[in-house]
C-alpha positions in Angstrom: -6.2 15.7 -38.2 -5.4 12.2 -36.8 -3.6 11.6 -33.6 -0.5 10.4 -35.5 -0.3 13.9 -37.1 -0.2 15.7 -33.8 2.7 16.5 -31.6 3.8 13.4 -29.8 2.7 13.3 -26.2 5.1 12.8 -23.3 6.1 9.3 -22.3 6.8 8.4 -18.6 8.6 5.1 -18.6 8.6 2.7 -15.6 10.6 -0.5 -14.9 7.5 -2.6 -14.1 3.7 -2.4 -14.5 1.8 0.8 -13.9 -1.4 0.2 -11.7 -2.8 3.7 -10.9 -2.6 7.3 -12.0 -3.6 10.7 -10.5 -3.3 14.1 -12.2 -2.9 17.2 -10.1 -5.7 19.8 -10.3 -3.6 22.2 -12.3 -2.6 19.4 -14.7 1.1 20.0 -14.2 2.0 16.9 -12.2 1.3 13.2 -12.7 1.3 10.7 -9.8 1.9 7.0 -10.7 1.6 3.8 -8.8 4.0 1.0 -9.9 4.7 -2.7 -9.4 8.3 -1.8 -8.4 7.0 -0.8 -4.9 7.3 2.9 -5.5 5.1 5.8 -6.4 6.4 8.5 -8.8 5.7 12.2 -9.3 6.4 13.5 -12.8 6.4 16.9 -14.4 3.8 16.6 -17.2 5.4 19.2 -19.5 9.0 18.0 -19.3 8.5 14.3 -18.4 11.1 14.8 -15.7 10.8 12.8 -12.5 10.2 15.1 -9.5 10.0 12.7 -6.7 10.0 9.0 -5.9 8.0 7.8 -2.9 9.5 4.5 -1.5 8.4 2.4 1.5 5.9 -0.1 0.2 7.0 -3.7 0.3 4.9 -4.9 -2.6 3.1 -3.6 -5.6 1.6 -0.1 -5.3 -2.0 0.0 -6.7 -3.5 3.4 -5.7 -2.4 7.0 -5.5 -4.1 10.3 -4.8 -3.3 14.0 -4.4 -4.6 15.9 -1.4 -6.9 18.9 -2.3 -4.6 21.3 -0.4 -1.7 20.4 -2.7 0.6 19.5 0.2 0.3 15.7 0.5 -0.2 12.5 -1.5 -1.5 9.1 -0.4 -0.5 5.6 -1.7 -1.8 2.1 -1.1 -1.1 -1.4 -2.3 -0.6 -5.1 -1.9 1.2 -4.8 1.4 -2.1 -3.6 2.9 -0.7 -0.2 4.0 -1.8 3.3 3.3 1.1 5.8 3.3 0.8 9.6 3.4 3.8 11.6 2.1 4.6 15.3 1.9 4.2 16.2 -1.8 7.2 18.6 -2.0 9.8 16.7 0.0 8.7 13.1 -0.3 8.9 12.7 3.4 6.7 10.0 5.0 4.0 11.6 7.2 1.9 8.5 8.3 1.6 4.8 7.5 -1.6 3.0 8.3 -1.7 -0.9 8.2 -5.0 -2.2 9.6 -6.6 -3.5 6.3 -7.0 -7.3 5.7 -6.6 -7.1 1.9 -4.7 -5.3 -0.8 -5.6 -1.6 -1.0 -7.2 -0.8 -4.3 -8.2 2.9 -3.8 -7.2 5.9 -1.7 -8.9 9.3 -1.6 -8.5 12.4 0.6 -11.5 14.2 2.2 -12.1 17.7 0.9 -10.3 19.3 3.9 -7.2 17.0 3.3 -7.2 15.9 6.9 -8.4 12.3 6.3 -7.8 9.5 3.8 -10.3 6.9 2.7 -9.0 3.4 1.6 -10.8 0.4 0.1 -9.9 -3.2 -0.7 -11.2 -5.4 2.0 -14.9 -5.5 3.0 -14.7 -2.3 5.0 -14.0 1.2 3.8 -11.6 2.8 6.2 -11.2 6.5 7.1 -7.8 7.5 8.5 -7.0 10.5 10.6 -3.7 11.8 9.4 -2.9 14.1 12.3 -3.9 11.6 15.0 -2.3 8.6 13.1 -5.3 6.3 13.6 -8.5 5.0 12.1 -11.3 7.5 12.5 -14.3 5.7 11.0 -15.4 2.5 9.2 -18.0 2.2 6.5 -19.5 -1.3 6.8 -22.2 -3.0 4.7 -20.5 -4.8 1.8 -20.3 -8.6 2.2 -17.0 -9.0 0.4 -13.9 -7.1 -0.8 -14.5 -3.6 -2.2 -12.4 -3.0 -5.4 -14.0 0.2 -6.4 -14.4 3.6 -4.7 -15.0 7.2 -5.7 -15.7 10.5 -3.8 -18.2 13.0 -5.1 -16.9 16.3 -6.5 -18.1 18.2 -3.4 -16.6 15.6 -1.1 -19.9 14.9 0.6 -20.8 11.5 -0.8 -18.7 8.3 -1.1 -19.6 5.5 -3.5 -18.2 2.0 -3.3 -18.6 -1.1 -5.4 -17.8 -4.7 -4.3 -17.6 -8.4 -5.0 -21.1 -8.6 -3.7 -22.3 -6.9 -7.0 -23.7 -3.9 -5.2 -22.9 -0.2 -5.3 -23.4 1.7 -2.0 -23.6 5.4 -1.4 -22.4 6.8 1.9 -22.5 10.1 3.8 -18.8 10.8 3.8 -19.0 12.8 7.1 -21.0 10.3 9.1 -20.5 6.8 7.5 -24.2 6.4 7.1 -25.3 4.3 4.1 -27.7 6.3 2.0 -28.5 4.2 -1.1 -28.0 0.7 -2.4 -27.8 0.2 -6.2 -28.2 -3.2 -7.7 -28.0 -4.4 -11.3 -24.6 -5.8 -12.0 -24.2 -9.5 -12.0 -20.5 -9.7 -11.1 -17.8 -7.8 -9.2 -17.8 -4.1 -9.6 -14.3 -3.0 -10.5 -14.5 0.8 -11.2 -16.6 3.8 -10.3 -16.6 7.5 -11.4 -18.8 10.5 -10.6 -20.0 12.9 -13.2 -18.7 16.5 -12.6 -22.1 17.7 -11.6 -22.4 14.9 -9.0 -25.8 13.8 -10.3 -24.7 10.6 -12.1 -22.2 7.9 -11.6 -20.7 5.3 -13.9 -19.8 1.8 -13.0 -17.8 -1.0 -14.6 -18.0 -4.6 -13.8 -16.6 -8.1 -14.5 -20.0 -8.8 -16.0 -18.6 -6.9 -19.1 -21.0 -4.0 -18.8 -20.7 -0.3 -18.0 -23.8 1.3 -16.4 -24.8 4.9 -15.9 -26.9 5.6 -12.8 -29.0 8.7 -12.1 -28.7 9.5 -8.5 -31.7 10.3 -6.2 -32.4 13.9 -5.5 -30.8 15.1 -2.3 
């Protein structure tokens, strides 16, 4: 049966470009980053808007759900990371110490910290304390790509310097350096078993990497 023969999927219409998506663990809620300076939470089954998260002053590029199901994070061109209560839409924290647009955000496995990337440093933000907790330094240019391992123990980043770097998420120590791409790395993803990663680049290639044994 072709896709055209199946029941039509839901549509979630926005006024301007959509830049980022995140799906909740139960698959029931969709989080969207939009050029209209807002993030949106949608009910997947009904296509009803649940919440709108305002506050950014420019395009929103990145969104993420916290593992505990209580918060979300957003980031964008205004160089701020914002943490909201998922259920009420109330702003919890705003962090604004990056020097470039924020392209990715991700929560730690305990939901107490948020990673952000975009400039040449990966930042780790302490939500309760309202300040930067750690910096992951090593890239020589902006870092458009970032992904956290399924167990939350490893962070991978990809940059304008054409390298992929793997970090210990708890300590900030650089563990491995992967080379091969000939242009900026734009996207990264972990396999579910955490043993491989996939990278995409402006060099028009997608590469699959087997990770060293831990």
